[in-house]
C-alpha positions in Angstrom: -0.4 -0.1 -0.2 0.7 3.4 -1.0 0.9 5.9 2.1 -1.3 9.2 1.6 1.2 12.2 2.8 -0.6 15.8 2.8 2.6 17.6 3.1 3.2 21.1 1.2 6.3 20.5 -0.5 5.8 16.7 -1.1 4.0 16.5 -4.4 5.7 19.4 -6.2 9.3 17.9 -5.6 9.5 15.0 -7.7 9.4 17.8 -10.9 12.8 18.4 -9.7 13.8 15.5 -11.0 12.0 14.3 -13.3 13.0 13.9 -16.9 11.6 14.3 -20.1 10.0 13.1 -23.3 7.2 14.3 -26.2 5.8 12.3 -29.3 4.0 12.9 -32.5 0.4 12.7 -33.6 -1.2 13.4 -37.2 -2.4 17.2 -38.0 -5.1 17.2 -41.1 -6.5 20.5 -40.7 -6.7 22.5 -43.5 -7.3 26.6 -42.5 -9.1 27.0 -45.6 -12.1 25.3 -43.7 -12.3 27.7 -40.7 -15.1 29.1 -42.1 -18.3 26.3 -40.4 -17.0 27.5 -37.6 -17.0 30.7 -37.6 -20.4 30.9 -39.1 -21.4 29.3 -35.8 -23.3 32.3 -34.1 -21.3 30.8 -31.0 -18.5 31.8 -31.5 -18.4 36.0 -31.6 -15.3 35.6 -29.4 -17.0 34.1 -26.3 -13.9 32.3 -24.9 -13.6 28.9 -25.9 -13.4 26.3 -23.5 -11.9 22.6 -24.7 -13.1 19.2 -23.2 -10.8 16.3 -23.6 -10.3 12.9 -22.3 -10.5 9.1 -22.4 -13.2 7.9 -23.5 -15.7 7.0 -20.7 -14.4 9.6 -18.5 -17.4 11.4 -17.9 -16.4 14.3 -20.6 -19.9 14.2 -22.1 -21.3 14.2 -18.8 -20.1 17.4 -17.9 -20.7 19.1 -21.3 -24.2 18.0 -21.0 -24.4 19.8 -17.5 -22.4 22.4 -18.8 -24.6 23.5 -21.4 -28.0 21.9 -21.0 -29.9 22.1 -24.4 -27.8 24.8 -25.4 -25.9 22.9 -28.2 -25.3 22.6 -31.9 -23.7 19.6 -33.5 -22.1 19.3 -36.8 -18.8 18.2 -37.9 -15.1 19.5 -37.1 -13.2 21.7 -40.1 -12.4 20.0 -42.8 -13.6 16.2 -41.3 -17.0 13.9 -40.7 -15.7 13.7 -37.0 -18.8 14.9 -34.7 -18.4 17.6 -33.2 -20.6 19.0 -30.3 -20.7 22.6 -29.2 -22.4 24.9 -26.7 -22.7 28.0 -24.5 -22.3 27.7 -20.6 -23.3 30.8 -19.1 -20.8 30.5 -15.7 -21.5 34.6 -14.4 -24.0 37.4 -15.5 -20.9 38.7 -17.1 -19.1 35.7 -18.8 -20.7 33.0 -21.3 -17.6 30.9 -22.8 -18.3 28.2 -25.4 -17.4 24.7 -25.3 -16.3 22.3 -27.1 -16.8 18.9 -26.4 -13.6 16.9 -28.2 -13.4 13.5 -29.0 -12.4 10.8 -26.6 -8.7 9.3 -27.0 -6.4 8.2 -25.1 -3.1 9.9 -26.1 -3.1 12.7 -28.4 -0.8 9.8 -30.3 -3.4 9.9 -33.3 -4.9 6.1 -34.4 -7.7 7.8 -35.9 -9.5 10.8 -36.9 -11.4 11.3 -33.9 -8.0 11.5 -32.3 -6.2 13.7 -34.9 -9.3 16.4 -34.1 -8.0 16.7 -30.6 -4.7 18.2 -31.9 -6.1 20.3 -34.9 -9.0 21.8 -32.4 -6.1 22.5 -29.6 -3.4 23.7 -31.3 -5.2 26.3 -34.0 -3.9 29.5 -33.9 -7.2 31.1 -35.5 -8.0 34.1 -33.5 -11.5 33.3 -33.3 -10.9 29.6 -33.0 -8.3 29.1 -30.5 -9.0 27.2 -26.8 -7.9 30.0 -24.5 -9.1 26.9 -21.3 -8.4 23.0 -22.0 -10.9 21.3 -19.0 -9.2 17.5 -18.8 -11.6 15.1 -17.6 -9.8 12.6 -15.7 -11.3 9.2 -14.6 -9.9 8.8 -10.5 -10.8 4.9 -11.1 -8.0 5.1 -13.3 -6.0 7.9 -12.4 -2.6 6.6 -13.7 -3.7 5.9 -17.6 -5.8 8.8 -17.3 -2.7 10.8 -16.2 -0.5 10.4 -18.7 -2.7 12.2 -21.8 -2.9 15.0 -18.8 0.4 15.5 -18.7 0.6 15.6 -22.6 -2.0 18.5 -22.1 -0.3 19.8 -19.6 2.9 20.7 -21.8 1.2 22.2 -24.3 1.1 25.5 -21.6 -3.1 25.9 -22.3 -4.1 27.0 -19.3 -5.7 24.0 -17.8 -8.2 22.9 -15.1 -8.1 19.2 -14.1 -11.4 17.2 -13.4 -11.5 14.2 -11.3 -14.7 12.5 -12.4 -15.5 9.1 -11.1 -14.4 9.9 -7.5 -17.2 7.4 -6.1 -16.3 4.6 -8.1 -12.3 5.7 -6.8 -13.9 4.8 -3.2 -15.2 2.2 -3.5 -11.5 0.5 -5.2 -10.5 1.5 -2.2 -8.3 4.8 -3.7 -7.8 8.0 -2.1 -6.7 11.1 -3.9 -4.6 14.3 -2.4 -6.7 16.7 -4.1 -4.4 19.7 -2.8 -1.2 17.4 -3.4 -2.2 16.7 -7.5 -3.2 19.6 -7.7 0.1 21.2 -7.0 2.4 19.0 -8.1 0.5 19.7 -11.7 0.8 23.3 -11.4 -2.8 23.7 -12.2 -5.7 23.7 -10.9 -7.8 20.0 -9.3 -11.5 19.8 -8.9 -13.5 16.8 -8.4 -16.8 16.8 -10.0 -19.6 14.6 -10.4 -21.6 15.4 -13.3 -24.6 12.7 -12.9 -25.6 14.7 -9.4 -24.6 18.0 -10.0 -21.8 17.5 -6.8 -18.6 20.3 -7.2 -20.0 22.2 -9.8 -20.7 25.5 -8.1 -16.8 25.8 -7.6 -16.0 24.5 -11.1 -17.7 27.0 -12.5 -16.2 29.7 -10.1 -12.5 28.0 -11.5 -13.0 28.4 -15.0 -14.7 31.9 -15.0 -11.3 32.5 -12.9 -9.1 31.1 -15.8 -10.9 32.4 -18.3 -10.4 35.9 -16.7 -7.0 35.4 -16.0 -7.2 35.5 -12.5 -5.5 31.9 -12.3 -2.1 32.1 -14.5 -0.7 29.3 -15.8 1.9 27.4 -14.5 5.1 27.5 -17.3 7.1 24.8 -16.2 7.3 21.1 -17.9 5.6 17.6 -16.5 8.6 16.3 -18.1 12.0 18.2 -19.5 10.9 17.9 -23.5 13.3 20.2 -24.4 16.4 17.4 -23.5 14.9 15.1 -25.2 15.0 16.4 -28.5 17.3 19.4 -28.7 18.4 19.7 -32.1 15.7 19.0 -33.4 13.2 21.6 -31.5 15.8 24.0 -32.3 15.1 23.2 -36.1 11.4 23.8 -35.4 11.7 26.9 -33.4 13.7 28.9 -37.0 10.9 27.9 -39.5 8.0 27.9 -37.0 6.8 29.9 -34.3 5.4 27.6 -31.9 4.0 27.6 -28.0 5.9 25.3 -26.3 8.8 22.6 -26.4 6.2 19.8 -26.8 5.1 21.4 -29.5 8.0 21.4 -31.7 8.8 17.9 -31.5 5.2 17.3 -32.9 5.3 19.6 -35.7 9.3 18.0 -35.9 7.7 14.7 -36.8 4.3 14.6 -38.8 5.2 18.2 -40.6 4.5 16.5 -43.8 0.5 16.5 -43.0 0.2 19.8 -41.7 -1.7 22.5 -44.0 -1.0 25.0 -41.6 2.7 24.9 -42.6 3.8 26.0 -46.1 5.2 24.3 -48.8 8.3 26.5 -48.0 8.7 26.3 -45.0 8.3 22.4 -45.1 11.2 22.0 -47.7 12.9 23.9 -44.5 12.4 21.9 -42.3 12.9 18.5 -44.5 16.5 20.4 -44.7 16.5 21.4 -41.1 15.3 17.7 -39.0 17.9 15.7 -41.4 20.6 17.7 -39.8 19.8 16.8 -36.7 19.1 13.4 -37.8 15.4 13.3 -36.0 13.9 10.1 -35.1 10.0 10.5 -34.3 9.9 6.9 -33.1 12.5 6.5 -31.0 11.1 9.7 -29.0 7.9 8.9 -28.6 9.2 5.2 -27.0 11.5 7.3 -25.2 8.5 9.8 -23.7 5.5 7.3 -23.1 8.6 5.5 -20.1 9.6 8.9 -19.1 5.6 10.1 -18.5 5.4 6.6 -17.2 7.5 7.0 -14.4 7.3 10.8 -13.7 3.3 9.8 -13.0 4.6 6.4 -10.9 6.9 9.1 -8.8 3.8 11.4 -8.3 1.2 8.7 -7.5 4.0 7.7 -4.6 3.3 11.1 -3.0 -0.3 11.5 -4.1 -2.6 8.6 -3.7 -3.0 5.5 -1.7 -3.8 2.6 -3.5 -5.6 -0.8 -2.2 -4.3 -4.2 -4.9 -7.4 -4.6 -7.2 -8.1 -7.6 -5.9 -8.5 -6.5 -2.5 -12.1 -5.4 -3.6 -14.2 -6.3 -6.7 -16.5 -3.8 -8.2 -20.6 -5.1 -8.3 -20.0 -3.8 -12.2 -17.7 -6.8 -12.6 -19.9 -9.2 -10.4 -22.5 -8.5 -13.5 -20.3 -8.9 -16.4 -20.0 -12.5 -15.7 -23.6 -13.5 -16.4 -24.5 -10.1 -19.0 -20.2 -11.3 -20.5 -21.2 -15.3 -20.7 -20.1 -16.3 -23.5 -23.6 -18.4 -24.1 -26.3 -17.3 -22.1 -24.9 -13.5 -22.7 -26.3 -13.3 -25.5 -29.8 -14.6 -24.8 -29.5 -11.7 -22.4 -28.7 -9.2 -25.4 -31.5 -11.2 -27.3 -33.8 -10.2 -25.1 -32.8 -6.4 -24.6 -33.3 -5.8 -27.6 -36.5 -7.9 -27.9 -38.1 -5.6 -25.2 -36.6 -2.7 -27.0 -39.0 -3.1 -30.1 -42.2 -4.3 -28.1 -41.7 -1.3 -25.9 -42.6 1.0 -29.3 -45.6 -0.7 -29.5 -46.7 -0.5 -26.0 -45.8 3.0 -25.2 -46.4 4.4 -28.4 -49.7 2.9 -29.6 -52.3 5.4 -27.4 -50.6 8.5 -27.9 -50.1 7.4 -31.8 -53.6 6.9 -32.2 -54.9 9.5 -30.2 -52.5 12.4 -33.0 -54.0 10.3 -35.8 -57.7 10.6 -35.1 -56.9 14.3 -33.5 -55.6 15.4 -37.3 -58.2 12.8 -38.6 -61.1 14.8 -37.4 -59.3 18.6 -37.1 -59.5 17.5 -41.6 -63.1 16.7 -42.1 -64.1 19.8 -39.6 -62.0 22.5 -41.9 -63.5 20.5 -45.3 -66.4 20.9 -43.8 -66.2 24.8 -43.0 -63.9 26.4 -45.2 -64.7 27.9 -48.5 -63.6 25.6 -52.1 -60.7 27.1 -53.2 -57.5 25.5 -54.3 -55.8 27.6 -51.3 -58.3 25.4 -48.7 -57.1 22.1 -50.2 -53.6 23.3 -50.3 -53.9 23.8 -46.6 -56.1 20.8 -45.6 -54.7 18.2 -48.3 -51.0 19.1 -48.5 -49.9 20.7 -45.4 -52.0 19.1 -42.5 -52.1 15.8 -44.3 -48.1 16.5 -44.8 -47.8 17.7 -40.7 -49.8 14.7 -40.0 -47.2 12.0 -41.7 -44.7 13.7 -39.3 -46.4 14.6 -36.0 -48.3 11.0 -35.5 -44.2 8.9 -35.9 -43.3 11.3 -32.5 -44.4 9.0 -29.6 -41.9 6.2 -31.8 -38.8 8.3 -32.3 -38.6 9.0 -28.6 -39.3 5.7 -27.1 -36.3 4.5 -29.9 -33.8 6.7 -28.7 -35.2 6.3 -24.4 -34.0 3.5 -24.4 -31.1 3.5 -26.4 -29.6 6.3 -24.0 -30.6 4.1 -21.3 -28.7 1.0 -22.7 -25.6 3.6 -23.1 -25.9 5.7 -19.9 -26.4 2.5 -17.5 -22.8 1.4 -19.6 -24.5 -1.9 -21.3 -24.0 -0.6 -25.2 -20.6 -0.6 -24.3 -20.6 -5.1 -23.4 -22.7 -5.3 -27.2 -19.2 -4.6 -29.2 -17.9 -7.5 -26.5 -20.7 -10.0 -26.9 -20.3 -10.0 -30.6 -16.9 -9.4 -31.1 -16.9 -13.6 -32.2 -19.7 -13.2 -34.4 -18.5 -9.6 -36.6 -14.2 -11.4 -36.4 -16.7 -14.6 -38.8 -17.5 -11.9 -41.6 -13.9 -10.1 -41.7 -15.4 -7.4 -38.7 -13.9 -6.8 -34.9 -16.0 -5.6 -31.9 -15.5 -2.0 -32.8 -17.5 -2.1 -36.2 -20.5 -3.4 -33.9 -21.5 0.7 -32.5 -21.7 2.0 -35.9 -24.7 -0.8 -36.8 -25.8 0.1 -33.4 -26.1 3.8 -33.8 -27.9 2.9 -36.8 -30.6 1.8 -35.7 -30.8 5.8 -35.0 -29.8 6.8 -38.0 -27.2 5.5 -40.6 -25.2 9.2 -41.1 -24.0 9.9 -38.6 -23.1 5.7 -37.5 -20.9 5.7 -40.9 -19.0 8.8 -39.5 -18.4 6.8 -36.5 -16.4 4.9 -38.7 -14.2 6.5 -38.6 -12.7 5.4 -34.7 -11.9 1.9 -36.9 -8.3 2.6 -37.4 -8.0 -0.5 -40.3 -9.2 0.8 -43.5 -10.6 -2.5 -44.4 -12.3 -3.3 -42.1 -13.0 0.3 -42.3 -14.4 0.2 -45.5 -16.2 -2.4 -45.0 -18.5 -1.0 -42.5 -19.2 1.6 -44.7 -20.7 -0.1 -47.0 -22.9 -2.4 -44.9 -24.3 -0.2 -42.7 -27.2 1.3 -44.8 -28.8 -1.9 -43.9 -29.2 -1.8 -40.6 -32.4 -0.5 -39.9 -33.1 3.1 -38.6 -35.6 5.3 -37.8 -36.8 7.1 -40.8 -37.8 3.3 -41.5 -39.7 2.8 -38.2 -42.8 4.8 -39.7 -42.7 2.8 -42.8 -42.5 -0.4 -41.1 -45.0 0.6 -37.9 -47.8 1.6 -40.2 -47.5 -1.5 -42.7 -47.2 -3.6 -39.8 -50.4 -2.8 -38.7 -52.2 -2.3 -41.7 -51.1 -6.3 -43.0 -50.0 -8.4 -39.4 -53.2 -9.0 -37.3 -53.0 -6.9 -33.7 -53.2 -9.7 -31.3 -50.2 -10.7 -28.4 -49.1 -14.2 -28.1 -49.4 -15.5 -24.6 -51.4 -12.2 -24.0 -48.3 -10.4 -23.2 -45.8 -10.5 -26.6 -46.8 -8.7 -29.6 -47.0 -9.6 -32.9 -46.3 -6.5 -33.9 -43.0 -5.7 -31.6 -42.0 -9.4 -32.6 -42.5 -9.0 -36.7 -40.2 -5.2 -35.8 -38.1 -6.7 -34.0 -37.5 -9.5 -36.6 -37.3 -6.6 -39.3 -34.4 -5.1 -37.4 -32.5 -8.4 -37.3 -33.3 -9.1 -41.0 -30.9 -5.7 -41.0 -28.3 -6.4 -39.3 -28.2 -10.8 -40.5 -27.7 -8.6 -44.1 -25.2 -6.7 -43.2 -23.3 -9.4 -41.7 -23.5 -11.8 -45.1 -22.7 -8.8 -46.7 -19.5 -8.1 -44.8 -18.6 -11.3 -45.1 -18.5 -11.3 -49.3 -17.3 -7.5 -49.1 -14.6 -9.0 -46.7 -13.7 -11.9 -50.1 -13.2 -9.7 -52.7 -12.0 -6.4 -50.3 -8.0 -7.8 -50.1 -6.2 -5.7 -48.1 -3.5 -7.0 -45.2 -3.8 -4.9 -42.3 -4.3 -6.2 -38.2 -6.6 -5.8 -36.6 -7.0 -5.5 -33.2 -9.6 -4.9 -31.0 -9.7 -2.6 -27.7 -12.2 -1.0 -25.6 -12.5 -0.1 -22.3 -15.6 -1.3 -20.2 -17.1 1.7 -18.2 -18.9 0.8 -15.1 -22.3 0.3 -14.2 -24.1 2.9 -13.6 -28.2 4.2 -12.5 -29.5 5.5 -15.7 -30.0 9.4 -15.5 -34.1 10.2 -16.6 -33.0 14.1 -17.0 -30.7 13.2 -19.4 -32.8 10.2 -21.1 -35.6 12.5 -21.4 -33.4 15.5 -23.0 -32.0 13.1 -25.0 -36.0 12.3 -26.4 -37.0 15.3 -26.8 -33.7 16.5 -28.6 -34.4 13.5 -31.1 -38.0 14.6 -31.9 -36.9 18.6 -32.1 -34.1 16.7 -35.0 -37.3 14.6 -36.5 -39.8 17.2 -36.6 -36.7 20.0 -37.9 -35.0 18.0 -40.5 -36.6 15.3 -41.9 -39.9 16.8 -40.9 -39.1 19.7 -42.8 -37.9 17.6 -45.9 -41.2 15.7 -45.6 -43.8 18.8 -45.6 -41.7 19.8 -48.6 -42.7 16.6 -50.4 -46.3 16.6 -49.3 -46.5 20.0 -50.8 -45.1 19.7 -54.3 -46.9 16.3 -54.3 -49.9 18.1 -53.1 -49.6 20.0 -56.4 -48.4 16.9 -58.7 -51.6 15.3 -57.4 -54.2 18.3 -57.8 -52.9 19.2 -61.5 -52.4 17.4 -64.9 -52.1 18.0 -68.3 -54.8 19.0 -70.8 -55.4 17.7 -74.1 -54.1 21.8 -75.2 -51.5 21.1 -73.5 -52.4 23.6 -70.5 -52.5 22.7 -67.1 -55.8 21.9 -64.9 -57.6 20.4 -62.0 -58.1 16.6 -63.5 -61.1 14.5 -62.8 -59.1 11.9 -60.4 -55.9 11.6 -59.2 -55.1 9.1 -62.3 -55.0 11.9 -64.4 -52.4 13.8 -62.9 -48.5 14.6 -63.3 -48.5 11.8 -60.1 -50.9 9.6 -61.5 -49.5 9.7 -64.9 -45.5 9.4 -63.0 -47.0 6.4 -61.3 -48.5 4.6 -64.1 -45.3 4.4 -66.6 -43.5 2.9 -63.8 -46.1 1.0 -62.9 -45.7 -2.1 -64.7 -42.1 -1.7 -63.5 -43.1 -2.5 -59.9 -46.0 -4.9 -60.6 -44.2 -8.4 -60.1 -43.2 -7.4 -56.1 -47.3 -6.4 -55.8 -47.0 -2.7 -56.2 -49.5 -0.3 -57.6 -48.5 3.1 -59.1 -49.7 5.0 -55.7 -47.1 2.5 -54.4 -44.8 3.6 -56.9 -44.8 7.3 -56.3 -44.5 7.2 -53.3 -40.7 5.0 -53.6 -40.1 7.9 -56.0 -40.2 10.5 -52.9 -38.8 8.4 -50.7 -35.7 8.0 -52.2 -35.1 11.4 -50.6 -35.6 10.0 -47.0 -37.4 6.9 -46.2 -40.2 8.2 -44.1 -41.0 10.2 -47.0 -43.2 7.4 -47.9 -45.8 7.9 -45.0 -46.2 11.4 -46.0 -47.2 11.0 -49.3 -49.3 8.4 -48.5 -51.1 10.9 -46.7 -51.1 13.5 -49.3 -52.4 10.5 -52.3 -55.4 9.3 -50.4 -56.2 12.8 -49.2 -55.9 14.2 -52.5 -57.9 11.5 -54.1 -61.0 11.9 -52.2 -60.5 9.5 -48.8 -63.9 9.7 -45.8 -61.9 8.1 -43.9 -60.6 9.5 -40.8 -57.0 8.4 -40.3 -53.9 7.6 -43.1 -54.5 4.0 -41.4 -58.0 3.7 -42.8 -57.7 5.4 -45.7 -54.7 2.9 -46.6 -56.8 -0.3 -45.1 -59.7 0.9 -47.3 -57.5 0.9 -50.5 -58.6 -1.3 -54.2 -57.5 -1.3 -56.9 -59.0 -1.0 -60.3 -60.7 -5.0 -59.6 -61.8 -4.3 -56.6 -59.4 -6.0 -54.9 -57.6 -4.4 -51.6 -53.9 -3.0 -52.0 -52.2 -4.0 -48.7 -52.9 -8.0 -48.7 -50.1 -9.8 -46.7 -47.9 -10.4 -49.5 -48.0 -7.1 -50.2 -46.9 -5.5 -47.2 -44.5 -8.5 -46.6 -42.9 -7.3 -49.5 -43.1 -3.2 -49.0 -41.3 -4.6 -45.9 -38.6 -5.7 -47.2 -37.9 -3.6 -49.9 -37.7 -0.6 -47.5 -35.8 -3.0 -45.4 -33.0 -2.9 -48.0 -33.2 -0.6 -50.7 -31.3 2.4 -50.4 -33.6 5.3 -49.8 -31.7 8.4 -48.7 -29.4 10.9 -50.1 -28.0 11.7 -47.0 -26.0 8.3 -46.7 -25.2 8.6 -50.4 -23.4 11.1 -49.7 -21.7 11.0 -46.3 -20.5 8.0 -48.2 -19.0 9.9 -50.3 -17.3 11.9 -48.5 -15.8 9.0 -46.4 -14.4 7.4 -49.0 -13.6 10.5 -51.3 -14.5 8.5 -53.9 -18.6 8.5 -56.0 -18.0 4.4 -57.0 -19.0 3.6 -53.4 -22.7 5.3 -52.9 -23.3 4.7 -56.9 -22.2 0.6 -55.7 -23.9 0.9 -52.5 -27.5 2.3 -54.7 -27.4 -0.2 -57.0 -26.5 -3.3 -55.3 -28.8 -2.7 -52.4 -31.7 -1.6 -55.2 -31.5 -5.2 -56.7 -31.5 -6.6 -53.5 -34.4 -4.6 -52.5 -35.6 -6.0 -55.6 -34.7 -9.4 -55.5 -36.0 -10.2 -52.4 -39.7 -8.2 -52.6 -40.6 -10.6 -55.6 -39.1 -13.5 -54.0 -41.2 -13.1 -51.0 -44.3 -11.6 -52.7 -45.2 -14.6 -54.8 -43.8 -17.2 -52.3 -46.2 -15.8 -49.9 -49.4 -15.0 -52.7 
């Protein structure tokens, strides 16, 4: 056991004998791309605060507590790594911009999100430069977290160290002399628990003092960086102005990849570093050893640790069950099954109320408004489109709410470990699971998340197969079709048949993704070592406030992002459905929907889709939903409203729909065929665009579009004729 020392100078004396080290990282930031951040209203020149830390250190929780709902999500300049920014009001006189940087274990870049951390921290643009760096340190894994913390210190920016997970550290028997640790590091160190708001008042006060320069940063190095590579440091300083010796070593290691260095400067650096005989690999190895040596001395004076074997955390006991190679997988299937059952259990009644309410509103307006094209546009175009948006808000909120609970509890990370063995059989590893799980929400950020995969082949395959996962945009289509063709019965009085079929659709997408990965793995020949390493967070009680915030945010995104597309297309579709050509080539109001522009277009493609059980109205919906899958519902709402159906709700209108022969349109074969088509077809322009951006080629998105379309058509054909 290491004894705790409370001596005033004890924790700082070790610095005097500490030696040096530094490392490199890749830098891929273009100065020409800073216009994106400049366009954000939050960056008028409030002070910029960067939150950094290891993955699962509590950084995002601190960010949510600082910013609340005042957040924006976008991409970092020049890359598509997810960026969360927000405003935080520290006092009536101080408002700051907070940037939540991707979690990383060190400044050594192994993925694009790790590159981003360095890009932001070293940017010297006045509007974009970071004024204070808040390093979130997991107190229960202090030694490992201090490595990254020490690297940040040597950047020579004002730093505040936040100790999270103090409750977990105490359970493990770890005691930390916070004041002594602060003296040793030369920066403020505070214990904060974002989950219960503990320590936030003191943290905000310290942050305000640091921002307003009431606290001056230390100028000493954590290790003696200059002694590590003096010739290389001097060479860099002779060509480029840098903030510290440590920064100079980084520039020496990766200057060829930096856009902030001109071509002329790169030539000079190449010459000077050749004279200095700079070996970046050797420097990196030496730095790591020196930093861990200094950290060991620090912890000897400031930390009391009980050996881990003396106390087992409850999380470890739970993992014996949940991560078991056999029944752990059955538990996972049970959790996912409950997820999709809950969508029907809890969303059924509010959806029925919303649908009935809109139906009644539309019928009332039809009876009181005068017969005019403006009235028709408002009722059958705008209101019908809004109905197709609002009705699915309960399901969207429930889906993201349950996902948030799983993530907040710590179980989501376990899914990667459980599925790693399965993923390796198809040419991937457990790291690909998280993007696939994220795709249940939306394929666009899921494909961006694939950037954390270091292996190029696995990253490419993950990007290509992710659209097979059933995203939230498919959810409105699935639910309306399932409710039409699947009996609303309960197995054993508890299990909803609707929920069971929905669960099956999501499993179908997952296994199709695995099959596609297996096939792609045979054709893509890239030999590169695949390593799967992930830290498991401890199990925690989910925060209901955080879950509610997530549900509200996702509902807002759905309404204002997807909703805008649905509404615009609904209005355009109303126009195309309400008017058509005359014999003298003028535009008139046709006597029937079939004679409208939309009807004519639908009739043109009907021969192509009739073999898979679709009529011309479904054909119109297929065309419009290539913009976004959820547009299908809005399209049907508009078409049946324009067609003069007297039914109140969309479901009733679709249920009553008949073809020219008087037969029901939405039979079991047609419904299943349509479900399969939407499960496999690439109907999302945003996804195609992001695949092009991630792969830097149009070949892959075009390949996705064609191949997934063929798979969808062939599968729908087989299902339709099998059940006919």
